[in-house]
C-alpha positions as CSV (number, residue, x, y, z in Angstrom):
1,M,-47.5,9.2,13.0
2,K,-47.3,5.9,15.0
3,V,-50.1,3.5,14.2
4,S,-51.6,1.9,17.3
5,R,-52.2,-1.8,17.6
6,L,-55.8,-1.2,18.4
7,Y,-56.3,0.7,15.2
8,I,-54.7,-2.2,13.2
9,K,-57.0,-4.7,14.9
10,I,-60.1,-2.6,14.2
11,F,-59.1,-2.1,10.6
12,L,-58.3,-5.8,10.0
13,A,-61.6,-6.7,11.6
14,F,-63.4,-4.3,9.2
15,V,-61.5,-5.7,6.2
16,A,-62.4,-9.3,7.2
17,V,-66.1,-8.4,7.6
18,L,-66.0,-6.7,4.2
19,M,-64.4,-9.7,2.5
20,V,-66.9,-12.1,4.1
21,S,-69.8,-9.9,3.0
22,E,-68.4,-9.7,-0.5
23,F,-68.2,-13.5,-0.8
24,I,-71.7,-13.9,0.6
25,V,-73.1,-11.3,-1.9
26,I,-71.3,-13.0,-4.8
27,W,-72.5,-16.4,-3.7
28,I,-76.1,-15.3,-3.4
29,V,-76.0,-13.7,-6.8
30,H,-74.5,-16.7,-8.6
31,S,-76.5,-19.2,-6.7
32,G,-79.7,-18.0,-8.3
33,F,-81.7,-17.3,-5.2
34,T,-82.3,-13.7,-6.2
35,G,-82.0,-14.1,-10.0
36,S,-79.1,-12.9,-12.1
37,P,-78.9,-9.1,-12.0
38,R,-77.5,-9.2,-15.6
39,T,-80.5,-11.2,-16.8
40,M,-83.0,-8.9,-15.1
41,R,-81.3,-5.9,-16.7
42,T,-81.5,-7.6,-20.1
43,V,-85.2,-8.3,-19.7
44,T,-85.9,-4.8,-18.6
45,K,-84.0,-3.4,-21.6
46,L,-85.8,-5.6,-24.1
47,K,-89.3,-4.7,-22.7
48,T,-88.3,-1.0,-22.9
49,I,-87.3,-1.5,-26.5
50,K,-90.6,-3.1,-27.4
51,T,-92.6,-0.4,-25.7
52,L,-90.8,2.4,-27.5
53,A,-90.9,0.6,-30.8
54,M,-94.6,0.1,-30.6
55,D,-95.1,3.8,-29.9
56,E,-93.2,4.5,-33.0
57,M,-95.4,2.2,-35.0
58,L,-98.6,3.9,-34.1
59,P,-100.3,6.0,-36.8
60,M,-99.1,9.5,-37.1
61,P,-101.6,12.2,-36.1
62,G,-103.9,13.1,-39.0
63,K,-103.0,9.9,-40.9
64,P,-105.6,7.2,-40.0
65,A,-104.7,3.6,-40.4
66,G,-107.4,3.2,-43.0
67,A,-109.8,0.3,-43.4
68,T,-110.4,-2.7,-45.6
69,A,-113.5,-3.1,-47.9
70,S,-115.3,-4.9,-45.1
71,G,-114.6,-2.0,-42.6
72,V,-112.0,-3.8,-40.5
73,P,-109.1,-1.5,-39.4
74,R,-106.0,-2.1,-41.4
75,K,-102.5,-2.4,-39.8
76,P,-100.6,0.9,-39.8
77,E,-97.5,0.9,-42.1
78,I,-94.2,0.6,-40.3
79,D,-91.9,3.5,-40.8
80,T,-88.6,1.6,-40.9
81,Q,-86.4,4.8,-41.0
82,R,-87.9,6.1,-37.8
83,L,-87.7,2.7,-36.2
84,D,-84.0,2.2,-37.3
85,H,-83.2,5.6,-35.8
86,L,-84.9,4.7,-32.5
87,L,-83.0,1.4,-32.3
88,R,-79.7,3.1,-33.0
89,L,-80.3,5.5,-30.2
90,L,-81.2,2.7,-27.8
91,A,-78.2,0.6,-29.0
92,T,-75.9,3.5,-28.3
93,S,-77.4,3.9,-24.8
94,Y,-77.5,0.2,-23.9
95,K,-74.3,-0.7,-25.8
96,T,-76.2,-3.5,-27.4
97,D,-77.1,-4.7,-30.9
98,I,-80.8,-4.6,-31.4
99,W,-83.0,-5.8,-34.3
100,I,-86.6,-6.6,-35.0
101,T,-87.8,-9.5,-37.2
102,G,-91.2,-10.2,-38.6
103,R,-93.2,-13.4,-38.8
104,D,-91.2,-14.6,-41.8
105,G,-87.8,-14.0,-39.9
106,K,-86.8,-11.1,-42.1
107,I,-85.3,-8.0,-40.5
108,V,-87.9,-5.2,-40.1
109,A,-85.5,-2.7,-38.3
110,S,-82.1,-2.8,-36.8
111,S,-79.5,-0.7,-35.0
112,F,-76.7,-1.7,-37.3
113,E,-75.9,-1.9,-41.0
114,G,-75.5,-5.3,-42.6
115,S,-76.5,-8.8,-41.7
116,V,-77.7,-10.1,-38.3
117,P,-74.9,-11.3,-35.9
118,D,-74.3,-15.0,-35.8
119,T,-76.0,-16.4,-32.7
120,S,-75.9,-20.1,-33.7
121,E,-73.4,-21.0,-31.0
122,L,-75.6,-19.2,-28.4
123,L,-78.7,-21.2,-29.4
124,D,-76.9,-24.5,-28.8
125,D,-77.3,-24.0,-25.0
126,D,-80.6,-24.1,-23.2
127,P,-82.1,-20.6,-22.6
128,V,-83.0,-19.0,-19.3
129,W,-86.7,-18.3,-19.2
130,A,-87.5,-14.8,-18.0
131,P,-90.8,-13.1,-17.3
132,E,-93.2,-12.6,-20.3
133,N,-91.6,-15.6,-22.1
134,I,-88.4,-13.8,-22.8
135,L,-85.6,-16.2,-23.7
136,V,-82.0,-15.4,-22.6
137,Y,-79.0,-17.2,-23.9
138,K,-75.6,-16.9,-22.4
139,E,-72.1,-17.8,-23.6
140,R,-68.6,-17.2,-22.4
141,K,-65.7,-17.0,-24.8
142,N,-62.2,-15.6,-24.3
143,D,-63.3,-13.6,-21.1
144,I,-66.2,-12.1,-23.1
145,K,-69.7,-12.8,-22.0
146,Y,-72.4,-12.9,-24.8
147,I,-76.0,-12.4,-23.8
148,Y,-78.6,-12.9,-26.5
149,S,-82.2,-12.2,-25.6
150,V,-85.4,-12.8,-27.6
151,L,-88.8,-11.4,-26.9
152,P,-91.4,-13.3,-29.1
153,P,-94.7,-11.7,-30.0
154,L,-97.8,-12.1,-28.0
155,P,-101.0,-13.5,-29.6
156,L,-102.7,-10.1,-29.7
157,D,-99.7,-8.1,-31.0
158,Y,-100.5,-6.1,-34.1
159,H,-97.5,-6.9,-36.2
160,Q,-96.3,-10.2,-34.7
161,L,-92.8,-8.9,-34.4
162,T,-89.9,-10.5,-32.5
163,Y,-87.4,-8.3,-30.6
164,H,-83.7,-9.3,-30.4
165,S,-80.7,-7.9,-28.5
166,L,-77.1,-9.1,-28.3
167,S,-74.6,-7.6,-25.9
168,K,-70.9,-8.3,-25.4
169,R,-69.3,-7.5,-22.1
170,S,-66.2,-8.3,-20.2
171,H,-66.8,-11.4,-18.1
172,F,-65.8,-9.7,-14.8
173,E,-67.0,-6.2,-15.6
174,E,-69.7,-6.1,-12.8
175,E,-67.4,-8.0,-10.4
176,A,-64.6,-5.4,-11.1
177,W,-67.0,-2.5,-10.3
178,F,-68.1,-4.3,-7.2
179,L,-64.4,-4.8,-6.1
180,R,-63.6,-1.2,-6.8
181,G,-66.5,-0.2,-4.5
182,Q,-65.2,-2.5,-1.8
183,V,-61.7,-1.0,-2.2
184,L,-63.2,2.5,-1.9
185,L,-65.1,1.5,1.2
186,T,-61.9,0.1,2.7
187,L,-59.9,3.3,2.0
188,L,-62.7,5.4,3.5
189,A,-62.9,3.1,6.5
190,A,-59.1,3.4,7.0
191,L,-59.5,7.2,7.2
192,F,-62.6,7.3,9.4
193,L,-61.3,4.6,11.8
194,I,-58.4,6.9,12.7
195,P,-60.5,9.3,14.9
196,V,-62.6,6.4,16.1
197,S,-59.6,4.5,17.3
198,R,-58.0,7.6,18.9
199,R,-61.2,8.3,20.8
200,I,-61.1,4.7,22.1
201,I,-57.4,4.7,22.8
202,R,-57.2,8.1,24.5
203,P,-58.9,7.1,27.8
204,I,-57.2,3.8,27.8
205,K,-53.8,5.6,27.6
206,K,-54.9,7.8,30.5
207,L,-55.8,4.7,32.4
208,T,-52.3,3.2,31.7
209,A,-50.5,6.4,32.7
210,T,-52.6,6.6,35.9
211,A,-51.8,2.9,36.7
212,A,-48.1,3.7,36.2
213,R,-48.4,6.5,38.8
214,Y,-50.0,4.0,41.2
215,G,-47.0,1.8,40.7
216,E,-44.8,4.7,41.8
217,G,-46.9,5.1,45.0
218,D,-49.1,8.0,44.0
219,F,-52.7,7.0,44.8
220,T,-54.2,10.4,44.4
221,Q,-54.6,10.2,40.7
222,R,-58.1,9.7,39.2
223,V,-59.4,9.2,35.6
224,T,-62.0,11.5,34.2
225,V,-65.3,9.6,33.4
226,R,-67.0,10.7,30.2
227,G,-70.1,9.1,28.6
228,K,-71.8,5.9,29.5
229,D,-70.0,3.4,27.3
230,E,-67.9,0.4,28.3
231,V,-64.7,2.6,28.5
232,A,-66.5,5.0,30.9
233,E,-67.6,2.0,33.0
234,L,-64.0,0.8,33.0
235,A,-62.8,4.3,34.1
236,S,-65.5,4.4,36.8
237,S,-64.5,1.0,38.1
238,F,-60.8,2.0,38.0
239,N,-61.6,5.1,40.1
240,E,-63.5,3.0,42.6
241,M,-60.6,0.6,42.8
242,A,-58.3,3.5,43.3
243,D,-60.5,4.9,46.2
244,N,-60.5,1.5,47.9
245,L,-56.7,1.1,47.4
246,E,-56.0,4.5,48.8
247,K,-58.2,3.8,51.8
248,I,-56.5,0.5,52.4
249,I,-53.0,1.9,52.0
250,K,-53.8,5.0,54.1
251,G,-55.5,2.8,56.8
252,G,-52.5,0.5,56.8
253,K,-50.1,3.4,57.3
254,E,-52.2,4.9,60.1
255,L,-52.6,1.5,61.7
256,T,-48.8,1.0,61.6
257,A,-48.2,4.4,63.0
258,H,-50.7,4.0,65.8
259,M,-49.5,0.5,66.5
260,S,-45.9,1.6,66.9
261,H,-47.0,4.4,69.2
262,E,-49.2,2.1,71.3
263,I,-46.7,-0.7,71.6
264,R,-43.8,1.6,72.3
265,S,-45.4,2.9,75.5
266,P,-45.6,-0.5,77.3
267,L,-42.2,-1.4,76.0
268,T,-40.7,1.8,77.5
269,R,-42.3,1.1,80.8
270,M,-41.0,-2.5,80.7
271,R,-37.5,-1.2,79.9
272,I,-37.7,1.1,82.9
273,S,-38.8,-1.8,85.2
274,L,-36.0,-4.0,83.8
275,E,-33.4,-1.3,84.4
276,M,-34.6,-1.0,88.0
277,L,-34.4,-4.8,88.5
278,K,-30.8,-4.7,87.1
279,E,-29.8,-2.0,89.5
280,K,-31.3,-4.0,92.4
281,A,-29.5,-7.2,91.3
282,Q,-26.2,-5.4,91.1
283,R,-26.6,-4.1,94.7
284,D,-27.9,-7.5,95.8
285,D,-31.0,-5.7,97.0
286,L,-34.0,-7.6,95.8
287,M,-36.4,-5.9,98.2
288,G,-39.4,-4.5,96.2
289,S,-38.4,-6.2,93.0
290,G,-41.8,-8.1,92.9
291,K,-43.5,-4.8,92.1
292,Y,-41.4,-4.3,89.0
293,I,-42.0,-7.9,87.9
294,S,-45.8,-7.5,88.4
295,D,-45.6,-4.3,86.3
296,M,-43.8,-6.0,83.5
297,E,-46.3,-8.9,83.6
298,A,-49.2,-6.3,83.4
299,E,-47.5,-4.6,80.4
300,I,-47.0,-8.0,78.7
301,D,-50.7,-8.8,79.2
302,R,-51.7,-5.4,77.9
303,M,-49.5,-5.9,74.8
304,D,-51.0,-9.3,74.2
305,F,-54.5,-7.8,74.4
306,L,-53.5,-5.0,72.2
307,V,-51.9,-7.3,69.5
308,G,-55.1,-9.4,69.5
309,K,-57.2,-6.3,69.0
310,I,-54.9,-5.1,66.2
311,L,-55.1,-8.4,64.4
312,Q,-58.9,-8.4,64.7
313,F,-59.1,-4.9,63.3
314,S,-56.6,-5.5,60.5
315,K,-58.6,-8.5,59.2
316,M,-61.6,-6.2,58.9
317,D,-59.5,-3.6,57.2
318,M,-58.4,-6.2,54.7
319,R,-62.1,-6.7,54.0
320,T,-62.3,-10.3,55.3
321,R,-66.0,-10.7,55.4
322,P,-67.6,-13.1,57.8
323,P,-70.3,-15.5,56.5
324,M,-73.5,-13.6,55.9
325,D,-75.9,-16.5,56.0
326,E,-77.6,-16.0,59.4
327,S,-80.6,-14.2,60.8
328,V,-81.1,-13.0,64.4
329,N,-83.8,-11.3,66.5
330,F,-82.0,-8.0,66.9
331,S,-84.2,-7.0,69.8
332,S,-83.4,-10.2,71.8
333,L,-79.7,-9.8,71.1
334,I,-79.7,-6.2,72.4
335,L,-81.7,-7.2,75.6
336,S,-79.2,-10.1,76.3
337,V,-76.3,-7.6,76.1
338,I,-78.2,-5.2,78.4
339,D,-78.7,-8.0,80.9
340,R,-74.9,-8.8,81.0
341,Y,-74.2,-5.1,81.8
342,K,-76.8,-4.6,84.5
343,T,-74.4,-5.7,87.3
344,T,-71.7,-3.3,86.0
345,A,-74.3,-0.5,85.9
346,E,-75.3,-1.1,89.5
347,R,-71.7,-1.2,90.6
348,K,-71.0,2.2,88.9
349,G,-74.3,3.7,89.9
350,L,-75.5,4.0,86.3
351,K,-79.1,4.0,85.1
352,L,-79.9,1.8,82.2
353,E,-83.0,2.5,80.0
354,S,-84.2,0.8,76.9
355,A,-87.1,1.1,74.3
356,I,-86.7,-1.8,72.0
357,E,-89.0,-2.6,69.1
358,D,-89.2,-6.2,67.9
359,I,-86.9,-6.4,64.8
360,T,-85.2,-9.3,63.0
361,L,-82.1,-9.0,60.9
362,G,-81.4,-11.3,58.0
363,K,-78.3,-12.2,56.0
364,C,-75.9,-11.2,58.8
365,S,-73.1,-12.6,61.0
366,V,-74.5,-13.0,64.5
367,N,-71.1,-13.1,66.2
368,A,-70.1,-9.9,64.4
369,I,-73.3,-8.1,65.4
370,R,-72.8,-9.2,69.0
371,G,-69.2,-7.9,69.0
372,L,-70.5,-4.6,67.6
373,L,-73.0,-4.3,70.5
374,D,-70.3,-5.1,73.1
375,N,-68.1,-2.4,71.7
376,L,-70.9,0.1,71.8
377,M,-71.8,-0.8,75.4
378,D,-68.1,-0.8,76.5
379,N,-67.7,2.7,75.1
380,A,-70.9,4.0,76.8
381,F,-69.8,2.6,80.2
382,K,-66.3,3.9,79.8
383,Y,-67.3,7.5,79.2
384,T,-70.4,7.8,81.5
385,P,-69.7,9.4,84.8
386,K,-70.9,7.9,88.1
387,G,-74.7,8.5,88.5
388,G,-75.1,9.0,84.8
389,K,-77.6,7.4,82.4
390,I,-77.3,5.1,79.4
391,S,-80.3,4.6,77.1
392,L,-80.8,2.3,74.1
393,E,-83.6,2.8,71.6
394,L,-84.3,0.4,68.7
395,F,-86.9,1.2,66.0
396,R,-87.7,0.5,62.4
397,Q,-87.2,3.2,59.7
398,N,-88.3,2.2,56.2
399,D,-86.4,-1.0,55.4
400,R,-83.7,-0.4,58.0
401,A,-83.2,-1.0,61.7
402,V,-82.0,2.0,63.7
403,L,-80.3,1.7,67.1
404,E,-79.4,4.8,69.1
405,V,-77.1,4.5,72.1
406,T,-77.1,7.7,74.3
407,N,-75.0,8.2,77.4
408,T,-74.4,11.1,79.8
409,H,-71.4,13.1,78.5
410,P,-70.6,16.7,77.8
411,P,-71.0,17.7,74.1
412,L,-68.1,16.9,71.8
413,A,-66.5,19.2,69.2
414,E,-67.3,18.4,65.5
415,E,-63.8,17.1,64.9
416,D,-64.0,14.8,67.8
417,L,-67.3,13.3,66.5
418,I,-65.4,12.2,63.5
419,S,-62.1,11.2,65.0
420,I,-63.6,8.9,67.7
421,F,-64.0,6.3,64.9
422,R,-60.2,6.4,64.1
423,P,-58.1,3.5,65.3
424,F,-56.4,4.1,68.7
425,H,-58.2,7.4,69.3
426,R,-59.3,8.0,72.9
427,L,-61.0,11.1,74.1
428,G,-59.2,11.1,77.5
429,G,-55.8,10.5,75.9
430,E,-53.5,7.6,76.9
431,D,-54.8,7.7,80.5
432,T,-58.2,6.4,79.4
433,P,-58.4,2.6,79.7
434,G,-58.8,0.5,76.5
435,S,-57.1,0.2,73.2
436,G,-59.0,2.9,71.2
437,L,-60.1,0.3,68.7
438,G,-63.6,-0.4,70.0
439,L,-65.6,2.2,68.0
440,A,-63.3,1.7,64.9
441,T,-64.0,-2.0,65.0
442,A,-67.8,-1.4,65.5
443,K,-67.9,0.9,62.5
444,K,-66.1,-1.6,60.3
445,I,-68.6,-4.3,61.3
446,A,-71.5,-1.9,60.4
447,E,-69.9,-1.2,57.0
448,I,-69.4,-4.9,56.3
449,H,-73.2,-5.3,56.9
450,S,-73.9,-2.4,54.5
451,G,-74.8,-0.2,57.4
452,E,-73.5,3.0,58.8
453,M,-72.5,4.5,62.2
454,V,-72.4,8.2,63.1
455,A,-71.8,10.1,66.3
456,G,-73.6,13.3,67.5
457,N,-74.6,15.4,70.4
458,S,-78.1,15.4,71.8
459,E,-80.0,16.9,74.8
460,D,-79.4,13.7,76.8
461,G,-75.7,13.6,76.0
462,F,-73.4,11.8,73.5
463,R,-75.2,9.6,71.0
464,I,-74.1,7.0,68.5
465,R,-76.6,6.1,65.8
466,L,-76.3,2.7,64.1
467,T,-78.3,1.9,60.9
468,L,-78.4,-1.6,59.5
469,P,-80.5,-3.0,56.6
470,L,-83.1,-5.6,57.6
471,E,-81.9,-7.9,54.8
């Protein structure tokens, strides 16, 4: 099984965190901020020994302690055999030598046979004072750590006994156990990180494979988005990028195809005119040649106009956004456009109607909005028959401005309502004047302003509905 680099990075990061935490824990323990765990355990053991020993020294049931001649209670006798037995049990459990001495320093009970261990070297160092005046002496010798603790009697203790314990342990015993635990955690982490890393790597590998398909020219591939984590956000952004790339590539291909078709027609007509001129020149008959020259000039002007429109549209298709730092009275802008078209309407015998609400647009490009309105009016005048009507209605809907441009025209099929926004599409075919980029450009401008443009049929004719945000 091949180990991924991401898995190695995650595992090394975990080991680094584990080592840092280990050093911090060891430093805190040895710095004394929390007290030595070994000292605290020694104190607890010694207090437990005293409590159990005192219970053993209480009078047996049915055997009163007795009293002196004056009636004062007499101390109960210490059963040293029972006490020795208790200390041996505790010493076995704690792995510690335990003994008890009286006020005269003599041994009262012990967990061992023979004399008391030599603690003179331990007493040379200063003790650590623990709770309840327990003294703890520590000494290290040959990787062995000696801990000698003494619990002196309290003033009210019955027998005034002193409790002693001496333990010998490997210097690094606790540290060794701590390191073993860390090693175990590391091994468990190494196992559990395998499915975790695979879960992270799997969608990334799919992203890599999909990106490779894009490099081969296949822009239809998408990545499945699962969950709401950062990888899912990456996949979602990747899909969004793929959608935009596919639209741009598809739009570029369509633009190139339409461009070649639109430019080929005038070139063909120019070639025909040129051939006719050649024939006339060969016959030395230049009569009527001016018409062919005029036709060629007209075709050149049309090609120049068409190339300018194509450049304008391609810039929008490449998402070149104009500055959005202006505001304009949308109502006044529409009325100024209507005034410019009144003469054309009178000449064609068209009726212009308007119902304009006072609305201001913010954060927009005034020139782009003006161009959008010109394209809408050009389209309406182009497809409205003589004696027809063009109406414009502007109103506010929630936080958006809505402009509806309606002109007299027979109802369109559903596919035509969508295709009219495609570049170079003209309802009347190539015989219809214009470039077929007007509505496509207007829709692009609307989208750049976070708006939308749709076409539909109404009782009054063909209608285009433009929606723009007020801000």
